[in-house]
PyMOL Python script that loads the backbone (N, CA, C, O; Angstrom):
from pymol import cmd

cmd.read_pdbstr("""\
ATOM      1  N   UNK A   1     -78.578  31.245  10.151  1.00  0.00           N
ATOM      2  CA  UNK A   1     -77.498  30.902  11.026  1.00  0.00           C
ATOM      3  C   UNK A   1     -76.694  32.157  11.330  1.00  0.00           C
ATOM      4  O   UNK A   1     -76.410  32.958  10.440  1.00  0.00           O
ATOM      5  N   UNK A   2     -76.338  32.313  12.572  1.00  0.00           N
ATOM      6  CA  UNK A   2     -75.594  33.492  13.010  1.00  0.00           C
ATOM      7  C   UNK A   2     -74.295  33.047  13.675  1.00  0.00           C
ATOM      8  O   UNK A   2     -74.289  32.142  14.509  1.00  0.00           O
ATOM      9  N   UNK A   3     -73.217  33.682  13.304  1.00  0.00           N
ATOM     10  CA  UNK A   3     -71.925  33.374  13.906  1.00  0.00           C
ATOM     11  C   UNK A   3     -71.473  34.583  14.708  1.00  0.00           C
ATOM     12  O   UNK A   3     -71.422  35.694  14.180  1.00  0.00           O
ATOM     13  N   UNK A   4     -71.152  34.380  15.953  1.00  0.00           N
ATOM     14  CA  UNK A   4     -70.690  35.461  16.820  1.00  0.00           C
ATOM     15  C   UNK A   4     -69.167  35.498  16.785  1.00  0.00           C
ATOM     16  O   UNK A   4     -68.499  34.483  16.982  1.00  0.00           O
ATOM     17  N   UNK A   5     -68.639  36.683  16.533  1.00  0.00           N
ATOM     18  CA  UNK A   5     -67.195  36.875  16.481  1.00  0.00           C
ATOM     19  C   UNK A   5     -66.825  37.916  17.523  1.00  0.00           C
ATOM     20  O   UNK A   5     -67.391  39.009  17.546  1.00  0.00           O
ATOM     21  N   UNK A   6     -65.885  37.580  18.374  1.00  0.00           N
ATOM     22  CA  UNK A   6     -65.420  38.538  19.382  1.00  0.00           C
ATOM     23  C   UNK A   6     -64.162  39.212  18.844  1.00  0.00           C
ATOM     24  O   UNK A   6     -63.135  38.569  18.627  1.00  0.00           O
ATOM     25  N   UNK A   7     -64.268  40.510  18.636  1.00  0.00           N
ATOM     26  CA  UNK A   7     -63.156  41.280  18.088  1.00  0.00           C
ATOM     27  C   UNK A   7     -62.443  41.972  19.240  1.00  0.00           C
ATOM     28  O   UNK A   7     -63.052  42.757  19.968  1.00  0.00           O
ATOM     29  N   UNK A   8     -61.162  41.688  19.409  1.00  0.00           N
ATOM     30  CA  UNK A   8     -60.427  42.218  20.558  1.00  0.00           C
ATOM     31  C   UNK A   8     -59.232  43.099  20.171  1.00  0.00           C
ATOM     32  O   UNK A   8     -58.445  43.477  21.039  1.00  0.00           O
ATOM     33  N   UNK A   9     -59.087  43.427  18.899  1.00  0.00           N
ATOM     34  CA  UNK A   9     -57.927  44.216  18.470  1.00  0.00           C
ATOM     35  C   UNK A   9     -57.979  45.657  18.955  1.00  0.00           C
ATOM     36  O   UNK A   9     -56.942  46.240  19.270  1.00  0.00           O
ATOM     37  N   UNK A  10     -59.168  46.237  19.018  1.00  0.00           N
ATOM     38  CA  UNK A  10     -59.323  47.579  19.569  1.00  0.00           C
ATOM     39  C   UNK A  10     -60.753  47.749  20.032  1.00  0.00           C
ATOM     40  O   UNK A  10     -61.630  46.960  19.683  1.00  0.00           O
ATOM     41  N   UNK A  11     -60.982  48.791  20.825  1.00  0.00           N
ATOM     42  CA  UNK A  11     -62.313  49.000  21.385  1.00  0.00           C
ATOM     43  C   UNK A  11     -62.717  50.460  21.388  1.00  0.00           C
ATOM     44  O   UNK A  11     -62.305  51.231  20.523  1.00  0.00           O
ATOM     45  N   UNK A  12     -63.530  50.837  22.371  1.00  0.00           N
ATOM     46  CA  UNK A  12     -64.071  52.193  22.442  1.00  0.00           C
ATOM     47  C   UNK A  12     -62.999  53.268  22.550  1.00  0.00           C
ATOM     48  O   UNK A  12     -63.153  54.355  21.993  1.00  0.00           O
ATOM     49  N   UNK A  13     -61.920  52.977  23.258  1.00  0.00           N
ATOM     50  CA  UNK A  13     -60.846  53.962  23.402  1.00  0.00           C
ATOM     51  C   UNK A  13     -60.263  54.355  22.055  1.00  0.00           C
ATOM     52  O   UNK A  13     -60.056  55.537  21.780  1.00  0.00           O
ATOM     53  N   UNK A  14     -60.001  53.367  21.221  1.00  0.00           N
ATOM     54  CA  UNK A  14     -59.485  53.625  19.874  1.00  0.00           C
ATOM     55  C   UNK A  14     -60.481  54.440  19.063  1.00  0.00           C
ATOM     56  O   UNK A  14     -60.105  55.391  18.376  1.00  0.00           O
ATOM     57  N   UNK A  15     -61.757  54.062  19.145  1.00  0.00           N
ATOM     58  CA  UNK A  15     -62.788  54.774  18.387  1.00  0.00           C
ATOM     59  C   UNK A  15     -62.893  56.225  18.840  1.00  0.00           C
ATOM     60  O   UNK A  15     -62.951  57.131  18.008  1.00  0.00           O
ATOM     61  N   UNK A  16     -62.919  56.455  20.151  1.00  0.00           N
ATOM     62  CA  UNK A  16     -63.017  57.825  20.676  1.00  0.00           C
ATOM     63  C   UNK A  16     -61.818  58.669  20.256  1.00  0.00           C
ATOM     64  O   UNK A  16     -61.971  59.830  19.877  1.00  0.00           O
ATOM     65  N   UNK A  17     -60.626  58.082  20.325  1.00  0.00           N
ATOM     66  CA  UNK A  17     -59.414  58.811  19.933  1.00  0.00           C
ATOM     67  C   UNK A  17     -59.438  59.211  18.463  1.00  0.00           C
ATOM     68  O   UNK A  17     -58.804  60.191  18.070  1.00  0.00           O
ATOM     69  N   UNK A  18     -60.166  58.456  17.657  1.00  0.00           N
ATOM     70  CA  UNK A  18     -60.268  58.746  16.226  1.00  0.00           C
ATOM     71  C   UNK A  18     -61.593  59.402  15.854  1.00  0.00           C
ATOM     72  O   UNK A  18     -61.973  59.451  14.684  1.00  0.00           O
ATOM     73  N   UNK A  19     -62.294  59.909  16.878  1.00  0.00           N
ATOM     74  CA  UNK A  19     -63.560  60.636  16.702  1.00  0.00           C
ATOM     75  C   UNK A  19     -64.610  59.813  15.957  1.00  0.00           C
ATOM     76  O   UNK A  19     -65.318  60.322  15.088  1.00  0.00           O
ATOM     77  N   UNK A  20     -64.694  58.528  16.316  1.00  0.00           N
ATOM     78  CA  UNK A  20     -65.697  57.628  15.752  1.00  0.00           C
ATOM     79  C   UNK A  20     -66.640  57.184  16.859  1.00  0.00           C
ATOM     80  O   UNK A  20     -66.276  57.185  18.035  1.00  0.00           O
ATOM     81  N   UNK A  21     -67.844  56.808  16.480  1.00  0.00           N
ATOM     82  CA  UNK A  21     -68.828  56.332  17.444  1.00  0.00           C
ATOM     83  C   UNK A  21     -69.091  54.852  17.209  1.00  0.00           C
ATOM     84  O   UNK A  21     -69.148  54.390  16.070  1.00  0.00           O
ATOM     85  N   UNK A  22     -69.251  54.119  18.303  1.00  0.00           N
ATOM     86  CA  UNK A  22     -69.511  52.688  18.217  1.00  0.00           C
ATOM     87  C   UNK A  22     -70.727  52.407  17.353  1.00  0.00           C
ATOM     88  O   UNK A  22     -70.706  51.484  16.538  1.00  0.00           O
ATOM     89  N   UNK A  23     -71.783  53.185  17.516  1.00  0.00           N
ATOM     90  CA  UNK A  23     -72.998  52.982  16.743  1.00  0.00           C
ATOM     91  C   UNK A  23     -72.737  53.127  15.243  1.00  0.00           C
ATOM     92  O   UNK A  23     -73.322  52.402  14.438  1.00  0.00           O
ATOM     93  N   UNK A  24     -71.874  54.043  14.873  1.00  0.00           N
ATOM     94  CA  UNK A  24     -71.538  54.237  13.462  1.00  0.00           C
ATOM     95  C   UNK A  24     -70.880  52.992  12.891  1.00  0.00           C
ATOM     96  O   UNK A  24     -71.216  52.551  11.792  1.00  0.00           O
ATOM     97  N   UNK A  25     -69.945  52.429  13.638  1.00  0.00           N
ATOM     98  CA  UNK A  25     -69.238  51.233  13.183  1.00  0.00           C
ATOM     99  C   UNK A  25     -70.204  50.065  13.055  1.00  0.00           C
ATOM    100  O   UNK A  25     -70.124  49.297  12.095  1.00  0.00           O
ATOM    101  N   UNK A  26     -71.111  49.923  14.007  1.00  0.00           N
ATOM    102  CA  UNK A  26     -72.104  48.843  13.951  1.00  0.00           C
ATOM    103  C   UNK A  26     -73.011  49.022  12.736  1.00  0.00           C
ATOM    104  O   UNK A  26     -73.296  48.053  12.033  1.00  0.00           O
ATOM    105  N   UNK A  27     -73.468  50.251  12.481  1.00  0.00           N
ATOM    106  CA  UNK A  27     -74.325  50.504  11.318  1.00  0.00           C
ATOM    107  C   UNK A  27     -73.584  50.200  10.015  1.00  0.00           C
ATOM    108  O   UNK A  27     -74.167  49.632   9.091  1.00  0.00           O
ATOM    109  N   UNK A  28     -72.310  50.573   9.933  1.00  0.00           N
ATOM    110  CA  UNK A  28     -71.509  50.243   8.750  1.00  0.00           C
ATOM    111  C   UNK A  28     -71.416  48.734   8.562  1.00  0.00           C
ATOM    112  O   UNK A  28     -71.578  48.229   7.451  1.00  0.00           O
ATOM    113  N   UNK A  29     -71.155  48.022   9.644  1.00  0.00           N
ATOM    114  CA  UNK A  29     -71.037  46.565   9.564  1.00  0.00           C
ATOM    115  C   UNK A  29     -72.351  45.922   9.132  1.00  0.00           C
ATOM    116  O   UNK A  29     -72.352  45.007   8.309  1.00  0.00           O
ATOM    117  N   UNK A  30     -73.471  46.396   9.683  1.00  0.00           N
ATOM    118  CA  UNK A  30     -74.774  45.846   9.302  1.00  0.00           C
ATOM    119  C   UNK A  30     -75.078  46.108   7.831  1.00  0.00           C
ATOM    120  O   UNK A  30     -75.563  45.221   7.129  1.00  0.00           O
ATOM    121  N   UNK A  31     -74.794  47.320   7.363  1.00  0.00           N
ATOM    122  CA  UNK A  31     -75.051  47.638   5.957  1.00  0.00           C
ATOM    123  C   UNK A  31     -74.171  46.798   5.030  1.00  0.00           C
ATOM    124  O   UNK A  31     -74.638  46.307   4.003  1.00  0.00           O
ATOM    125  N   UNK A  32     -72.900  46.635   5.396  1.00  0.00           N
ATOM    126  CA  UNK A  32     -72.005  45.828   4.565  1.00  0.00           C
ATOM    127  C   UNK A  32     -72.445  44.371   4.536  1.00  0.00           C
ATOM    128  O   UNK A  32     -72.398  43.729   3.487  1.00  0.00           O
ATOM    129  N   UNK A  33     -72.871  43.845   5.681  1.00  0.00           N
ATOM    130  CA  UNK A  33     -73.355  42.460   5.732  1.00  0.00           C
ATOM    131  C   UNK A  33     -74.608  42.293   4.878  1.00  0.00           C
ATOM    132  O   UNK A  33     -74.733  41.312   4.145  1.00  0.00           O
ATOM    133  N   UNK A  34     -75.535  43.246   4.969  1.00  0.00           N
ATOM    134  CA  UNK A  34     -76.765  43.183   4.175  1.00  0.00           C
ATOM    135  C   UNK A  34     -76.441  43.278   2.687  1.00  0.00           C
ATOM    136  O   UNK A  34     -76.999  42.537   1.878  1.00  0.00           O
ATOM    137  N   UNK A  35     -75.537  44.191   2.327  1.00  0.00           N
ATOM    138  CA  UNK A  35     -75.147  44.363   0.932  1.00  0.00           C
ATOM    139  C   UNK A  35     -74.506  43.092   0.382  1.00  0.00           C
ATOM    140  O   UNK A  35     -74.817  42.663  -0.730  1.00  0.00           O
ATOM    141  N   UNK A  36     -73.619  42.498   1.158  1.00  0.00           N
ATOM    142  CA  UNK A  36     -72.940  41.285   0.709  1.00  0.00           C
ATOM    143  C   UNK A  36     -73.914  40.116   0.589  1.00  0.00           C
ATOM    144  O   UNK A  36     -73.775  39.284  -0.307  1.00  0.00           O
ATOM    145  N   UNK A  37     -74.896  40.049   1.482  1.00  0.00           N
ATOM    146  CA  UNK A  37     -75.860  38.952   1.478  1.00  0.00           C
ATOM    147  C   UNK A  37     -76.924  39.112   0.402  1.00  0.00           C
ATOM    148  O   UNK A  37     -77.248  38.153  -0.300  1.00  0.00           O
ATOM    149  N   UNK A  38     -77.472  40.319   0.267  1.00  0.00           N
ATOM    150  CA  UNK A  38     -78.630  40.537  -0.603  1.00  0.00           C
ATOM    151  C   UNK A  38     -78.321  41.306  -1.888  1.00  0.00           C
ATOM    152  O   UNK A  38     -79.158  41.360  -2.788  1.00  0.00           O
ATOM    153  N   UNK A  39     -77.140  41.895  -1.983  1.00  0.00           N
ATOM    154  CA  UNK A  39     -76.776  42.626  -3.190  1.00  0.00           C
ATOM    155  C   UNK A  39     -77.383  44.011  -3.305  1.00  0.00           C
ATOM    156  O   UNK A  39     -77.301  44.638  -4.361  1.00  0.00           O
ATOM    157  N   UNK A  40     -77.992  44.494  -2.229  1.00  0.00           N
ATOM    158  CA  UNK A  40     -78.559  45.844  -2.221  1.00  0.00           C
ATOM    159  C   UNK A  40     -78.421  46.421  -0.816  1.00  0.00           C
ATOM    160  O   UNK A  40     -78.073  45.714   0.130  1.00  0.00           O
ATOM    161  N   UNK A  41     -78.694  47.699  -0.698  1.00  0.00           N
ATOM    162  CA  UNK A  41     -78.588  48.362   0.595  1.00  0.00           C
ATOM    163  C   UNK A  41     -79.925  48.321   1.314  1.00  0.00           C
ATOM    164  O   UNK A  41     -80.979  48.352   0.679  1.00  0.00           O
ATOM    165  N   UNK A  42     -79.884  48.253   2.628  1.00  0.00           N
ATOM    166  CA  UNK A  42     -81.103  48.218   3.438  1.00  0.00           C
ATOM    167  C   UNK A  42     -81.539  49.642   3.768  1.00  0.00           C
ATOM    168  O   UNK A  42     -80.708  50.469   4.143  1.00  0.00           O
ATOM    169  N   UNK A  43     -82.827  49.935   3.635  1.00  0.00           N
ATOM    170  CA  UNK A  43     -83.323  51.277   3.990  1.00  0.00           C
ATOM    171  C   UNK A  43     -83.479  51.406   5.504  1.00  0.00           C
ATOM    172  O   UNK A  43     -84.596  51.389   6.019  1.00  0.00           O
ATOM    173  N   UNK A  44     -82.361  51.535   6.211  1.00  0.00           N
ATOM    174  CA  UNK A  44     -82.380  51.533   7.674  1.00  0.00           C
ATOM    175  C   UNK A  44     -82.723  52.904   8.242  1.00  0.00           C
ATOM    176  O   UNK A  44     -82.543  53.933   7.590  1.00  0.00           O
ATOM    177  N   UNK A  45     -83.217  52.888   9.462  1.00  0.00           N
ATOM    178  CA  UNK A  45     -83.417  54.137  10.194  1.00  0.00           C
ATOM    179  C   UNK A  45     -83.307  53.853  11.681  1.00  0.00           C
ATOM    180  O   UNK A  45     -83.506  52.725  12.133  1.00  0.00           O
ATOM    181  N   UNK A  46     -82.990  54.884  12.424  1.00  0.00           N
ATOM    182  CA  UNK A  46     -82.897  54.793  13.880  1.00  0.00           C
ATOM    183  C   UNK A  46     -83.736  55.898  14.492  1.00  0.00           C
ATOM    184  O   UNK A  46     -83.975  56.934  13.873  1.00  0.00           O
ATOM    185  N   UNK A  47     -84.174  55.662  15.706  1.00  0.00           N
ATOM    186  CA  UNK A  47     -84.900  56.720  16.398  1.00  0.00           C
ATOM    187  C   UNK A  47     -83.898  57.688  17.015  1.00  0.00           C
ATOM    188  O   UNK A  47     -82.822  57.288  17.460  1.00  0.00           O
ATOM    189  N   UNK A  48     -84.259  58.941  17.034  1.00  0.00           N
ATOM    190  CA  UNK A  48     -83.431  59.987  17.627  1.00  0.00           C
ATOM    191  C   UNK A  48     -84.308  60.804  18.568  1.00  0.00           C
ATOM    192  O   UNK A  48     -85.343  61.335  18.165  1.00  0.00           O
ATOM    193  N   UNK A  49     -83.892  60.895  19.800  1.00  0.00           N
ATOM    194  CA  UNK A  49     -84.669  61.627  20.792  1.00  0.00           C
ATOM    195  C   UNK A  49     -84.408  63.125  20.697  1.00  0.00           C
ATOM    196  O   UNK A  49     -83.260  63.566  20.625  1.00  0.00           O
ATOM    197  N   UNK A  50     -85.476  63.891  20.698  1.00  0.00           N
ATOM    198  CA  UNK A  50     -85.353  65.353  20.727  1.00  0.00           C
ATOM    199  C   UNK A  50     -86.045  65.892  21.978  1.00  0.00           C
ATOM    200  O   UNK A  50     -86.494  67.038  22.004  1.00  0.00           O
ATOM    201  N   UNK A  51     -86.126  65.063  23.007  1.00  0.00           N
ATOM    202  CA  UNK A  51     -86.883  65.431  24.212  1.00  0.00           C
ATOM    203  C   UNK A  51     -86.298  66.630  24.949  1.00  0.00           C
ATOM    204  O   UNK A  51     -87.011  67.287  25.708  1.00  0.00           O
ATOM    205  N   UNK A  52     -85.027  66.927  24.744  1.00  0.00           N
ATOM    206  CA  UNK A  52     -84.417  68.067  25.430  1.00  0.00           C
ATOM    207  C   UNK A  52     -84.813  69.399  24.804  1.00  0.00           C
ATOM    208  O   UNK A  52     -84.572  70.459  25.383  1.00  0.00           O
ATOM    209  N   UNK A  53     -85.416  69.346  23.630  1.00  0.00           N
ATOM    210  CA  UNK A  53     -85.881  70.557  22.961  1.00  0.00           C
ATOM    211  C   UNK A  53     -87.331  70.828  23.333  1.00  0.00           C
ATOM    212  O   UNK A  53     -88.036  69.927  23.788  1.00  0.00           O
ATOM    213  N   UNK A  54     -87.770  72.039  23.146  1.00  0.00           N
ATOM    214  CA  UNK A  54     -89.140  72.427  23.443  1.00  0.00           C
ATOM    215  C   UNK A  54     -90.093  71.583  22.599  1.00  0.00           C
ATOM    216  O   UNK A  54     -89.942  71.506  21.380  1.00  0.00           O
ATOM    217  N   UNK A  55     -91.066  70.954  23.242  1.00  0.00           N
ATOM    218  CA  UNK A  55     -92.009  70.032  22.600  1.00  0.00           C
ATOM    219  C   UNK A  55     -91.280  68.901  21.867  1.00  0.00           C
ATOM    220  O   UNK A  55     -91.728  68.437  20.818  1.00  0.00           O
ATOM    221  N   UNK A  56     -90.158  68.468  22.431  1.00  0.00           N
ATOM    222  CA  UNK A  56     -89.367  67.419  21.798  1.00  0.00           C
ATOM    223  C   UNK A  56     -90.131  66.117  21.668  1.00  0.00           C
ATOM    224  O   UNK A  56     -90.998  65.813  22.487  1.00  0.00           O
ATOM    225  N   UNK A  57     -89.815  65.363  20.658  1.00  0.00           N
ATOM    226  CA  UNK A  57     -90.454  64.080  20.406  1.00  0.00           C
ATOM    227  C   UNK A  57     -89.416  63.168  19.763  1.00  0.00           C
ATOM    228  O   UNK A  57     -88.244  63.530  19.665  1.00  0.00           O
ATOM    229  N   UNK A  58     -89.832  62.019  19.339  1.00  0.00           N
ATOM    230  CA  UNK A  58     -88.926  61.091  18.682  1.00  0.00           C
ATOM    231  C   UNK A  58     -88.941  61.331  17.180  1.00  0.00           C
ATOM    232  O   UNK A  58     -90.003  61.402  16.561  1.00  0.00           O
ATOM    233  N   UNK A  59     -87.776  61.451  16.613  1.00  0.00           N
ATOM    234  CA  UNK A  59     -87.621  61.611  15.167  1.00  0.00           C
ATOM    235  C   UNK A  59     -86.865  60.402  14.632  1.00  0.00           C
ATOM    236  O   UNK A  59     -86.376  59.584  15.411  1.00  0.00           O
ATOM    237  N   UNK A  60     -86.767  60.284  13.335  1.00  0.00           N
ATOM    238  CA  UNK A  60     -85.991  59.201  12.739  1.00  0.00           C
ATOM    239  C   UNK A  60     -84.788  59.766  11.994  1.00  0.00           C
ATOM    240  O   UNK A  60     -84.841  60.849  11.410  1.00  0.00           O
ATOM    241  N   UNK A  61     -83.714  59.006  12.034  1.00  0.00           N
ATOM    242  CA  UNK A  61     -82.493  59.349  11.319  1.00  0.00           C
ATOM    243  C   UNK A  61     -82.281  58.262  10.275  1.00  0.00           C
ATOM    244  O   UNK A  61     -82.220  57.079  10.612  1.00  0.00           O
ATOM    245  N   UNK A  62     -82.170  58.647   9.037  1.00  0.00           N
ATOM    246  CA  UNK A  62     -81.962  57.683   7.947  1.00  0.00           C
ATOM    247  C   UNK A  62     -80.476  57.402   7.804  1.00  0.00           C
ATOM    248  O   UNK A  62     -79.674  58.320   7.634  1.00  0.00           O
ATOM    249  N   UNK A  63     -80.118  56.133   7.873  1.00  0.00           N
ATOM    250  CA  UNK A  63     -78.711  55.759   7.857  1.00  0.00           C
ATOM    251  C   UNK A  63     -78.153  55.386   6.499  1.00  0.00           C
ATOM    252  O   UNK A  63     -76.935  55.351   6.327  1.00  0.00           O
ATOM    253  N   UNK A  64     -79.009  55.106   5.534  1.00  0.00           N
ATOM    254  CA  UNK A  64     -78.533  54.715   4.208  1.00  0.00           C
ATOM    255  C   UNK A  64     -78.337  55.972   3.366  1.00  0.00           C
ATOM    256  O   UNK A  64     -79.208  56.363   2.588  1.00  0.00           O
ATOM    257  N   UNK A  65     -77.185  56.587   3.538  1.00  0.00           N
ATOM    258  CA  UNK A  65     -76.877  57.851   2.869  1.00  0.00           C
ATOM    259  C   UNK A  65     -76.053  57.607   1.601  1.00  0.00           C
ATOM    260  O   UNK A  65     -75.631  56.483   1.327  1.00  0.00           O
ATOM    261  N   UNK A  66     -75.838  58.649   0.853  1.00  0.00           N
ATOM    262  CA  UNK A  66     -74.995  58.576  -0.342  1.00  0.00           C
ATOM    263  C   UNK A  66     -73.586  58.131   0.054  1.00  0.00           C
ATOM    264  O   UNK A  66     -72.954  57.346  -0.653  1.00  0.00           O
ATOM    265  N   UNK A  67     -73.102  58.638   1.185  1.00  0.00           N
ATOM    266  CA  UNK A  67     -71.767  58.270   1.669  1.00  0.00           C
ATOM    267  C   UNK A  67     -71.707  56.793   2.052  1.00  0.00           C
ATOM    268  O   UNK A  67     -70.704  56.126   1.801  1.00  0.00           O
ATOM    269  N   UNK A  68     -72.778  56.283   2.657  1.00  0.00           N
ATOM    270  CA  UNK A  68     -72.834  54.867   3.034  1.00  0.00           C
ATOM    271  C   UNK A  68     -72.783  53.986   1.788  1.00  0.00           C
ATOM    272  O   UNK A  68     -72.080  52.976   1.770  1.00  0.00           O
ATOM    273  N   UNK A  69     -73.517  54.362   0.758  1.00  0.00           N
ATOM    274  CA  UNK A  69     -73.527  53.596  -0.493  1.00  0.00           C
ATOM    275  C   UNK A  69     -72.139  53.618  -1.138  1.00  0.00           C
ATOM    276  O   UNK A  69     -71.655  52.581  -1.592  1.00  0.00           O
ATOM    277  N   UNK A  70     -71.497  54.785  -1.183  1.00  0.00           N
ATOM    278  CA  UNK A  70     -70.151  54.892  -1.757  1.00  0.00           C
ATOM    279  C   UNK A  70     -69.160  54.047  -0.969  1.00  0.00           C
ATOM    280  O   UNK A  70     -68.307  53.380  -1.554  1.00  0.00           O
ATOM    281  N   UNK A  71     -69.269  54.072   0.362  1.00  0.00           N
ATOM    282  CA  UNK A  71     -68.387  53.280   1.212  1.00  0.00           C
ATOM    283  C   UNK A  71     -68.586  51.788   0.950  1.00  0.00           C
ATOM    284  O   UNK A  71     -67.614  51.050   0.792  1.00  0.00           O
ATOM    285  N   UNK A  72     -69.840  51.346   0.904  1.00  0.00           N
ATOM    286  CA  UNK A  72     -70.134  49.933   0.664  1.00  0.00           C
ATOM    287  C   UNK A  72     -69.618  49.455  -0.676  1.00  0.00           C
ATOM    288  O   UNK A  72     -69.041  48.372  -0.771  1.00  0.00           O
ATOM    289  N   UNK A  73     -69.819  50.253  -1.714  1.00  0.00           N
ATOM    290  CA  UNK A  73     -69.338  49.885  -3.046  1.00  0.00           C
ATOM    291  C   UNK A  73     -67.815  49.833  -3.083  1.00  0.00           C
ATOM    292  O   UNK A  73     -67.240  48.957  -3.729  1.00  0.00           O
ATOM    293  N   UNK A  74     -67.159  50.764  -2.396  1.00  0.00           N
ATOM    294  CA  UNK A  74     -65.694  50.786  -2.369  1.00  0.00           C
ATOM    295  C   UNK A  74     -65.142  49.582  -1.620  1.00  0.00           C
ATOM    296  O   UNK A  74     -64.160  48.983  -2.057  1.00  0.00           O
ATOM    297  N   UNK A  75     -65.759  49.218  -0.499  1.00  0.00           N
ATOM    298  CA  UNK A  75     -65.278  48.079   0.289  1.00  0.00           C
ATOM    299  C   UNK A  75     -65.470  46.779  -0.478  1.00  0.00           C
ATOM    300  O   UNK A  75     -64.535  45.987  -0.596  1.00  0.00           O
ATOM    301  N   UNK A  76     -66.663  46.552  -0.996  1.00  0.00           N
ATOM    302  CA  UNK A  76     -66.933  45.295  -1.690  1.00  0.00           C
ATOM    303  C   UNK A  76     -66.313  45.255  -3.078  1.00  0.00           C
ATOM    304  O   UNK A  76     -66.096  44.177  -3.631  1.00  0.00           O
ATOM    305  N   UNK A  77     -66.029  46.417  -3.640  1.00  0.00           N
ATOM    306  CA  UNK A  77     -65.388  46.464  -4.945  1.00  0.00           C
ATOM    307  C   UNK A  77     -63.876  46.342  -4.860  1.00  0.00           C
ATOM    308  O   UNK A  77     -63.199  46.278  -5.886  1.00  0.00           O
ATOM    309  N   UNK A  78     -63.348  46.310  -3.659  1.00  0.00           N
ATOM    310  CA  UNK A  78     -61.909  46.185  -3.409  1.00  0.00           C
ATOM    311  C   UNK A  78     -61.091  47.290  -4.063  1.00  0.00           C
ATOM    312  O   UNK A  78     -59.937  47.075  -4.433  1.00  0.00           O
ATOM    313  N   UNK A  79     -61.681  48.471  -4.205  1.00  0.00           N
ATOM    314  CA  UNK A  79     -60.963  49.602  -4.778  1.00  0.00           C
ATOM    315  C   UNK A  79     -60.328  50.405  -3.647  1.00  0.00           C
ATOM    316  O   UNK A  79     -60.992  51.217  -3.003  1.00  0.00           O
ATOM    317  N   UNK A  80     -59.045  50.174  -3.412  1.00  0.00           N
ATOM    318  CA  UNK A  80     -58.365  50.873  -2.322  1.00  0.00           C
ATOM    319  C   UNK A  80     -58.306  52.372  -2.570  1.00  0.00           C
ATOM    320  O   UNK A  80     -58.395  53.159  -1.627  1.00  0.00           O
ATOM    321  N   UNK A  81     -58.158  52.775  -3.820  1.00  0.00           N
ATOM    322  CA  UNK A  81     -58.105  54.203  -4.140  1.00  0.00           C
ATOM    323  C   UNK A  81     -59.424  54.864  -3.771  1.00  0.00           C
ATOM    324  O   UNK A  81     -59.433  55.913  -3.127  1.00  0.00           O
ATOM    325  N   UNK A  82     -60.545  54.255  -4.175  1.00  0.00           N
ATOM    326  CA  UNK A  82     -61.865  54.811  -3.855  1.00  0.00           C
ATOM    327  C   UNK A  82     -62.106  54.791  -2.354  1.00  0.00           C
ATOM    328  O   UNK A  82     -62.629  55.757  -1.798  1.00  0.00           O
ATOM    329  N   UNK A  83     -61.730  53.698  -1.691  1.00  0.00           N
ATOM    330  CA  UNK A  83     -61.941  53.576  -0.250  1.00  0.00           C
ATOM    331  C   UNK A  83     -61.141  54.621   0.508  1.00  0.00           C
ATOM    332  O   UNK A  83     -61.676  55.273   1.405  1.00  0.00           O
ATOM    333  N   UNK A  84     -59.871  54.793   0.167  1.00  0.00           N
ATOM    334  CA  UNK A  84     -59.058  55.796   0.848  1.00  0.00           C
ATOM    335  C   UNK A  84     -59.573  57.202   0.573  1.00  0.00           C
ATOM    336  O   UNK A  84     -59.513  58.064   1.450  1.00  0.00           O
ATOM    337  N   UNK A  85     -60.076  57.441  -0.628  1.00  0.00           N
ATOM    338  CA  UNK A  85     -60.658  58.743  -0.946  1.00  0.00           C
ATOM    339  C   UNK A  85     -61.868  59.039  -0.085  1.00  0.00           C
ATOM    340  O   UNK A  85     -62.033  60.163   0.389  1.00  0.00           O
ATOM    341  N   UNK A  86     -62.717  58.041   0.122  1.00  0.00           N
ATOM    342  CA  UNK A  86     -63.904  58.208   0.958  1.00  0.00           C
ATOM    343  C   UNK A  86     -63.502  58.460   2.402  1.00  0.00           C
ATOM    344  O   UNK A  86     -64.103  59.290   3.084  1.00  0.00           O
ATOM    345  N   UNK A  87     -62.486  57.745   2.866  1.00  0.00           N
ATOM    346  CA  UNK A  87     -62.054  57.874   4.257  1.00  0.00           C
ATOM    347  C   UNK A  87     -61.196  59.111   4.492  1.00  0.00           C
ATOM    348  O   UNK A  87     -60.895  59.437   5.640  1.00  0.00           O
ATOM    349  N   UNK A  88     -60.800  59.801   3.436  1.00  0.00           N
ATOM    350  CA  UNK A  88     -60.038  61.038   3.591  1.00  0.00           C
ATOM    351  C   UNK A  88     -58.537  60.851   3.634  1.00  0.00           C
ATOM    352  O   UNK A  88     -57.815  61.767   4.028  1.00  0.00           O
ATOM    353  N   UNK A  89     -58.048  59.680   3.235  1.00  0.00           N
ATOM    354  CA  UNK A  89     -56.606  59.451   3.187  1.00  0.00           C
ATOM    355  C   UNK A  89     -56.075  59.851   1.822  1.00  0.00           C
ATOM    356  O   UNK A  89     -56.823  59.925   0.847  1.00  0.00           O
ATOM    357  N   UNK A  90     -54.791  60.103   1.766  1.00  0.00           N
ATOM    358  CA  UNK A  90     -54.160  60.448   0.480  1.00  0.00           C
ATOM    359  C   UNK A  90     -53.215  59.354   0.060  1.00  0.00           C
ATOM    360  O   UNK A  90     -52.585  59.452  -0.993  1.00  0.00           O
TER     361      UNK A  90
END
""", "prot")
cmd.dss("prot")
cmd.show_as("cartoon", "prot")
cmd.util.cbc("prot")
cmd.orient("prot")
């Protein structure tokens, strides 16, 4: 079962002003949902085009990084100190 939620509090303008990318936020949300549902992180990857380079081809970018794991554990662990540390707040 899938529930669609329309979030209207902020959009691309807010993300751009804070130097964030929409794709990054979506990947974070997907990883957090998977972690909460299955109790582990998903070994995700995305395709990355290198066609603008000489002999460019499609490469893969791995999204489940050490930082992603730390972020997920901090969010689900409700540790505000750890979460703010990861996000760079004091």
